[in-house]
C-alpha positions in Angstrom: 86.5 68.4 -2.6 82.9 67.3 -1.8 84.0 63.9 -1.1 86.5 65.0 1.5 83.8 67.3 3.2 81.5 64.4 3.3 84.1 62.1 5.2 85.2 65.1 7.5 81.3 65.4 8.3 80.9 61.7 8.7 84.1 61.4 11.0 82.9 64.4 13.2 79.7 62.4 13.7 81.4 59.3 14.8 83.6 61.5 17.2 80.5 63.2 18.6 78.7 60.0 19.2 81.7 58.6 20.9 82.1 61.3 23.1 78.3 61.9 23.8 78.3 58.0 25.0 81.6 58.3 26.9 79.9 61.2 28.9 76.5 59.4 29.3 78.1 56.3 30.8 79.1 58.4 33.8 75.8 60.5 33.6 74.1 57.0 34.3 75.5 56.3 37.6 72.9 59.0 38.6 70.2 56.8 40.3 66.6 56.2 38.5 63.6 58.4 39.6 59.9 58.0 39.6 60.2 60.3 36.3 58.7 60.4 33.0 60.5 62.5 30.3 58.7 63.6 27.2 61.0 64.6 24.3 59.8 66.4 20.9 61.6 68.2 18.2 58.3 69.3 16.5 57.7 72.4 18.7 59.8 74.5 21.4 56.5 74.2 23.6 54.6 70.6 25.1 52.1 69.5 22.4 48.5 68.5 23.3 49.4 65.1 23.9 52.1 65.7 26.4 49.9 68.0 28.2 47.0 65.5 28.3 49.7 62.6 29.3 50.9 64.7 32.0 47.4 65.7 33.5 46.4 61.9 33.5 49.5 60.9 35.4 49.4 63.8 38.1 45.8 62.8 38.4 46.9 59.5 39.5 50.1 60.0 41.2 51.1 63.6 41.8 54.6 62.5 43.3 55.6 61.2 39.8 58.1 63.7 38.2 57.4 64.7 34.9 60.1 66.7 32.5 59.3 67.9 29.1 62.4 68.8 26.7 60.9 70.1 23.7 63.0 72.1 21.3 63.2 72.4 17.3 66.7 72.0 15.6 67.2 74.9 13.4 69.6 75.0 10.6 71.4 78.0 11.9 74.9 77.2 13.2 74.7 79.1 16.3 71.3 77.3 17.2 73.0 73.8 16.1 75.5 74.8 18.9 73.3 75.5 21.4 71.2 72.1 20.5 74.7 70.3 21.7 74.4 71.6 24.7 70.9 70.9 25.1 71.6 67.3 24.4 73.4 67.4 27.8 70.3 68.4 29.5 68.5 65.5 28.0 70.9 63.1 29.0 70.7 63.7 32.7 66.9 63.3 32.5 66.8 60.4 30.4 69.3 58.7 32.8 67.6 59.3 35.8 63.9 58.5 34.1 62.0 55.0 34.1 60.1 56.2 31.2 60.6 58.2 28.2 57.9 59.3 25.6 58.8 61.0 22.2 56.7 62.2 19.1 59.8 61.9 16.5 63.2 60.9 15.9 65.3 61.9 19.2 69.1 62.4 18.6 69.8 61.4 22.3 67.3 58.5 22.4 68.8 57.0 19.1 72.4 57.3 19.5 73.1 56.7 23.2 73.5 53.5 24.9 70.5 53.5 27.8 69.8 51.6 31.1 68.4 48.2 30.1 65.5 49.1 32.6 64.4 52.3 30.6 61.0 52.1 29.0 61.2 54.1 25.6 57.7 54.7 23.9 57.5 56.2 20.3 54.1 57.5 20.3 54.7 59.6 16.7 53.3 63.0 16.0 50.7 61.6 13.7 47.7 59.5 13.7 48.9 57.2 10.9 50.9 57.4 7.6 49.4 58.2 4.3 52.8 59.1 3.1 55.8 56.8 3.6 58.4 58.2 6.2 61.3 56.8 8.3 63.2 53.8 6.7 60.2 53.6 4.1 61.3 56.7 2.3 65.1 56.2 2.5 67.1 57.7 -0.5 63.7 59.1 -1.9 63.5 63.0 -2.6 61.7 63.9 0.1 63.2 61.1 2.6 66.6 60.7 4.4 69.5 59.0 2.9 70.7 55.5 4.0 74.2 56.7 4.8 72.9 59.6 7.4 70.3 57.4 8.8 72.6 54.6 9.4 75.4 57.0 11.2 72.6 58.7 13.1 71.0 55.6 14.2 67.6 56.5 12.9 64.7 55.3 15.2 66.8 53.0 17.3 66.2 52.0 20.8 62.5 52.1 21.1 61.3 49.4 23.3 57.6 50.1 22.1 55.8 52.1 19.4 52.5 52.9 19.6 49.9 52.7 16.8 46.2 53.4 16.4 45.3 50.2 14.6 46.7 46.6 13.1 46.7 48.4 9.5 48.7 51.4 10.6 51.2 49.2 12.7 52.6 47.6 9.6 53.4 50.6 8.0 55.1 51.8 11.5 57.0 48.7 11.8 58.4 49.4 8.3 59.0 53.0 9.0 60.9 52.5 12.6 62.2 49.0 11.6 60.6 47.3 14.7 59.2 43.8 15.3 55.6 43.3 15.6 55.7 42.5 19.3 57.0 46.1 20.1 53.7 47.5 18.7 51.2 49.1 21.6 47.6 49.6 19.7 46.4 52.8 20.9 45.4 56.1 19.4 47.2 59.5 20.6 45.9 61.4 23.4 44.7 64.3 21.1 41.9 61.9 20.0 40.1 62.3 23.3 40.2 66.1 22.7 38.8 65.6 19.1 36.0 63.6 20.1 34.7 66.1 22.8 31.3 67.2 21.9 32.7 70.7 21.4 35.8 72.7 22.1 34.9 73.7 25.5 32.5 76.3 25.9 35.0 79.1 26.6 37.4 78.5 23.7 34.3 78.0 21.5 32.6 81.3 22.5 36.3 83.0 22.2 36.7 81.7 18.5 33.0 83.2 17.6 34.0 86.5 19.3 37.2 87.1 17.4 35.6 85.6 14.1 31.8 86.4 14.3 31.4 85.4 10.5 32.0 81.9 11.4 28.7 81.7 13.6 26.7 82.2 10.5 25.0 78.9 9.9 24.0 80.0 6.8 27.4 79.7 5.4 29.1 76.6 5.7 32.7 76.6 6.6 35.3 74.6 4.5 38.5 73.9 6.1 41.7 73.2 3.9 44.8 71.4 5.8 47.6 70.8 3.2 51.0 68.8 3.9 54.1 70.5 4.0 56.0 70.2 0.8 59.5 70.9 0.7 59.6 72.4 -2.7 56.7 74.7 -1.7 55.4 74.9 -5.2 51.7 74.4 -4.2 50.7 78.0 -4.2 49.4 78.0 -7.5 47.1 74.9 -6.6 45.9 76.6 -3.4 45.1 79.6 -5.4 43.0 77.4 -7.8 41.0 76.1 -4.5 40.5 79.6 -3.1 39.2 80.8 -6.5 36.7 77.7 -6.6 34.8 78.2 -3.7 31.8 80.4 -3.8 32.6 82.8 -1.0 28.8 84.1 -0.8 28.0 80.7 0.1 31.0 79.0 2.1 33.6 80.8 4.6 37.1 79.3 4.0 39.8 78.6 6.4 43.3 77.8 5.4 45.5 75.9 8.0 49.0 75.6 6.5 51.6 73.5 8.1 53.5 75.5 10.9 56.8 75.3 8.3 54.9 76.6 5.4 55.3 80.6 5.4 52.9 81.6 2.3 51.7 85.0 2.6 49.1 84.6 -0.3 46.7 82.9 2.3 46.8 85.3 5.2 43.2 86.4 4.6 42.1 82.9 5.2 44.0 82.2 8.1 43.1 82.7 12.0 44.8 83.0 15.1 47.7 80.4 15.8 45.9 79.8 19.0 43.4 77.7 17.4 44.7 74.2 16.1 43.9 72.2 13.5 42.0 69.8 16.1 39.8 73.3 17.0 39.2 74.2 13.5 38.2 70.7 12.5 35.3 71.0 15.1 34.1 74.3 13.7 34.4 73.2 10.1 31.6 71.4 8.1 33.8 70.3 5.3 37.4 69.3 5.6 39.7 69.3 2.6 43.3 67.8 2.8 45.7 66.0 0.6 48.6 63.2 2.3 48.3 64.9 6.0 47.7 62.5 8.9 44.9 65.1 9.7 42.8 63.0 7.6 42.7 60.2 10.2 41.7 62.6 13.1 39.2 64.1 10.9 37.5 60.8 9.8 36.4 60.3 13.7 34.3 63.4 13.4 32.3 61.9 10.5 32.3 65.0 8.4 32.7 65.2 4.7 36.3 64.6 4.1 38.2 65.3 0.9 41.6 64.6 -0.7 42.8 67.4 -3.0 46.0 65.4 -4.6 46.8 67.7 -7.6 50.6 66.4 -7.6 49.9 62.8 -6.5 52.1 61.1 -9.7 55.0 63.4 -8.4 54.6 62.7 -4.7 54.6 59.0 -5.2 58.0 59.7 -6.7 59.5 62.0 -4.2 58.2 60.4 -1.1 56.1 57.5 -1.6 52.4 56.5 -0.5 51.4 53.8 2.0 47.5 54.2 1.1 46.2 54.3 -2.3 43.5 56.9 -2.1 41.8 56.6 -5.3 41.1 52.9 -4.3 39.8 53.4 -0.6 38.6 56.9 -0.8 37.9 57.1 -4.7 34.7 59.1 -4.3 36.4 61.7 -2.2 39.7 61.9 -4.0 40.5 64.3 -6.9 43.4 66.0 -8.6 41.0 68.8 -9.5 39.3 71.1 -6.9 36.6 71.6 -9.4 35.3 68.2 -8.8 35.5 68.3 -4.9 33.6 71.7 -4.8 31.0 70.1 -7.1 30.4 67.3 -4.7 30.1 69.7 -1.8 27.7 72.0 -3.7 25.7 68.9 -4.6 25.8 67.6 -1.1 27.1 64.2 -2.5 29.4 62.2 -0.3 30.3 58.9 0.2 29.9 58.1 4.1 30.5 54.8 3.6 33.8 54.9 2.0 34.8 57.3 5.1 33.5 54.7 7.8 35.8 51.8 6.2 38.7 54.4 5.8 38.3 55.2 9.6 37.7 51.5 11.0 40.9 50.3 9.1 43.4 52.8 9.8 41.8 54.1 13.5 40.4 51.0 14.7 37.0 50.6 16.3 38.1 51.1 19.9 39.4 55.0 19.6 38.1 56.2 22.9 39.8 56.9 26.2 43.4 56.9 24.7 44.9 59.0 27.2 43.8 56.8 30.2 44.9 53.4 28.1 48.4 55.1 27.2 48.8 56.0 31.0 47.8 52.4 32.1 50.6 51.3 30.0 53.2 53.7 31.4 52.3 53.1 35.0 53.0 49.5 34.4 56.9 50.6 34.0 56.7 53.5 36.7 55.5 50.9 39.2 58.3 48.4 38.4 60.8 48.0 41.2 64.3 48.1 39.5 66.4 48.5 42.4 67.1 44.9 42.8 67.8 44.2 39.3 71.3 43.4 40.0 72.3 47.2 40.7 71.6 48.2 37.0 72.0 51.9 38.0 75.7 51.4 39.1 78.7 51.6 36.7 79.7 48.1 37.1 77.0 47.1 35.4 78.5 48.8 32.1 81.6 47.5 30.6 84.0 49.0 28.3 82.4 47.3 25.2 79.4 49.4 25.8 81.4 52.4 24.5 82.1 50.9 21.3 80.4 51.5 18.1 
């Protein structure tokens, strides 16, 4: 019975792909505009990276059209049906754009056959990859299955993939299955925000008004930012962290992944409007595990620790790109008490941190938004009107609709 159900689902996906490509075949008749489309499945609102890109583009040319399409795919059946209609909206904007930017896997980008002149840039939603993902983690417990990846054309059609350094680029080549010449070395726009000397006076003052206890410099602030775990069996180890911290000497902020709904940490959380990047600036110490937050935190040159209580299981379930005990040995521990002891004794290996930062973030990690928009304008300024009428249907053959 299960086998028959799987075959029905597989056939349904193939039929859906064919129908969408048939419709898209005619949508591509629409002429291209001087437009940039940004796609995300990470949230229902534009993220900081998209906002910074938009601001920089419009500063240079306010006639460029910008469309941000951000929508989370929920498991609810009704929501998934709505998402199918949402794809039609995406199809139109992709078909009429010169540049498409995305920060994760996108169904319409991967399964549709696009105009050859469309530039598709994958910037990814993280500043690196401690944990394996994409094609690196196929058939792992926390990865995708090979069959579904093939059917859904996972991470296909990218013309360029952005990575912050050459070392990180090697991981991205494997995860996205792209050639080296498609890699564009540059950091995410959000790094410019993180590297500002302060939050911006208004936001900083607003935070301290709402949470005056964090303004007390006699008490240092520890920020804990763990990665999301699908099995959600991490609460006992989070409790160990909470209990290990001397609350008379330290403030604690816990910033869980948006998908993690654990109630036990509520008294240590702050308003959602203060993002991880804001909290990293407020914190004196940062503790994470396999989260890419580590790369961004390394830029602030604050003590950064890795609390990896489940590292052996995590390697089996997901896989890791970086051997933390080798590259950040003095800052990595399975036991939270070792980390707290290092904080208490003011012992930190800044040389390890510097080497980690230079290797995975590069040494030229400033002005990322400007450099990315420079890259985008190479394609916005490109004249596609004389490229043998690429926008016309006579460019597309029946062969294009075949799978």
